[in-house]
Residue, then its C-alpha position, 0 to 999 in steps of 0.5 A: m266744150t266736152d261733155i265732162r266740162r259741160w256737166a261740171a259747169w251744170l253742177l258747179v253753177p247751182a252749187l256756187m249760187v246756193s253757197a252765195v245765198a247761204t253766205a249772204q244770209e249768215y252775214r249781218k253787220k254789227a250795229p254800232e253801240g248806242a245806235e237807235v231808231y225811233i218814231i218822231t211822229p205820230q206818238d204812241g196811242a194817238t187817234l188820227k185821221s188817214p193819211v198819217v205822216v210817219r217821221f223816222g228818227l235815227k241816232g248814232m248812225g247815218i242814212a244811206p240808200a239801199g245798195m250803198a255800202k257805207e260804214k255805220t249807215g242803213h235805211h229804214h223799213v216800216l213794219i205795219d201791223t206786223d209782229v217782229k217775231d214773225v219776221d226773220l231778222t237774219k235775212p233781207l226783209p221782204a217787201s210787202d204791203k206790211i213791210k215797206h222799204f225806204g231804200g232811197g234814204q227817205t226819213e218819212v212816209t205818208l201811210d193811208l191806213t184803214l179805220g181801226t187800230h194799227t201798229v207801226l215799227l221801224v227796223l234799220g237795214d243795211e245796204n242789202h235790206v238785212p237788219f243789223d246785229p243786234p237789230v236796230m229797231s224802234k219801239k212799236i207804237t199803236i195808233t187808232i184811225e177814225 
């Protein structure tokens, strides 16, 4: 390989990577009209003992595992003690102790929560963990662990 080709390759690969990331971040699937995600249990304002089972509900869409591109489907993400305003809903949701991914298509989780007050919110993501446009998310509930 000549020196010019080698230099061109070194310059082209990073440019293509940046372009692909920018395109992925700008692309969000449209949410089907009337799609809803909601928390079946526990109820808002409940006082419970830990661990807590959180059951997810979905209307107007289906569940598919992360990585599977299927029309009108997504998978759940649970935001714990996190304000949705602090999350960039135009990009893939990061996985953390406050943002739990359910890329296997799960529809419930058992959370081991500390004593005190906690908030729980569901956000539906596409096969790449990117929230839909507009975001399909539940009402935030507040629960108390005693």
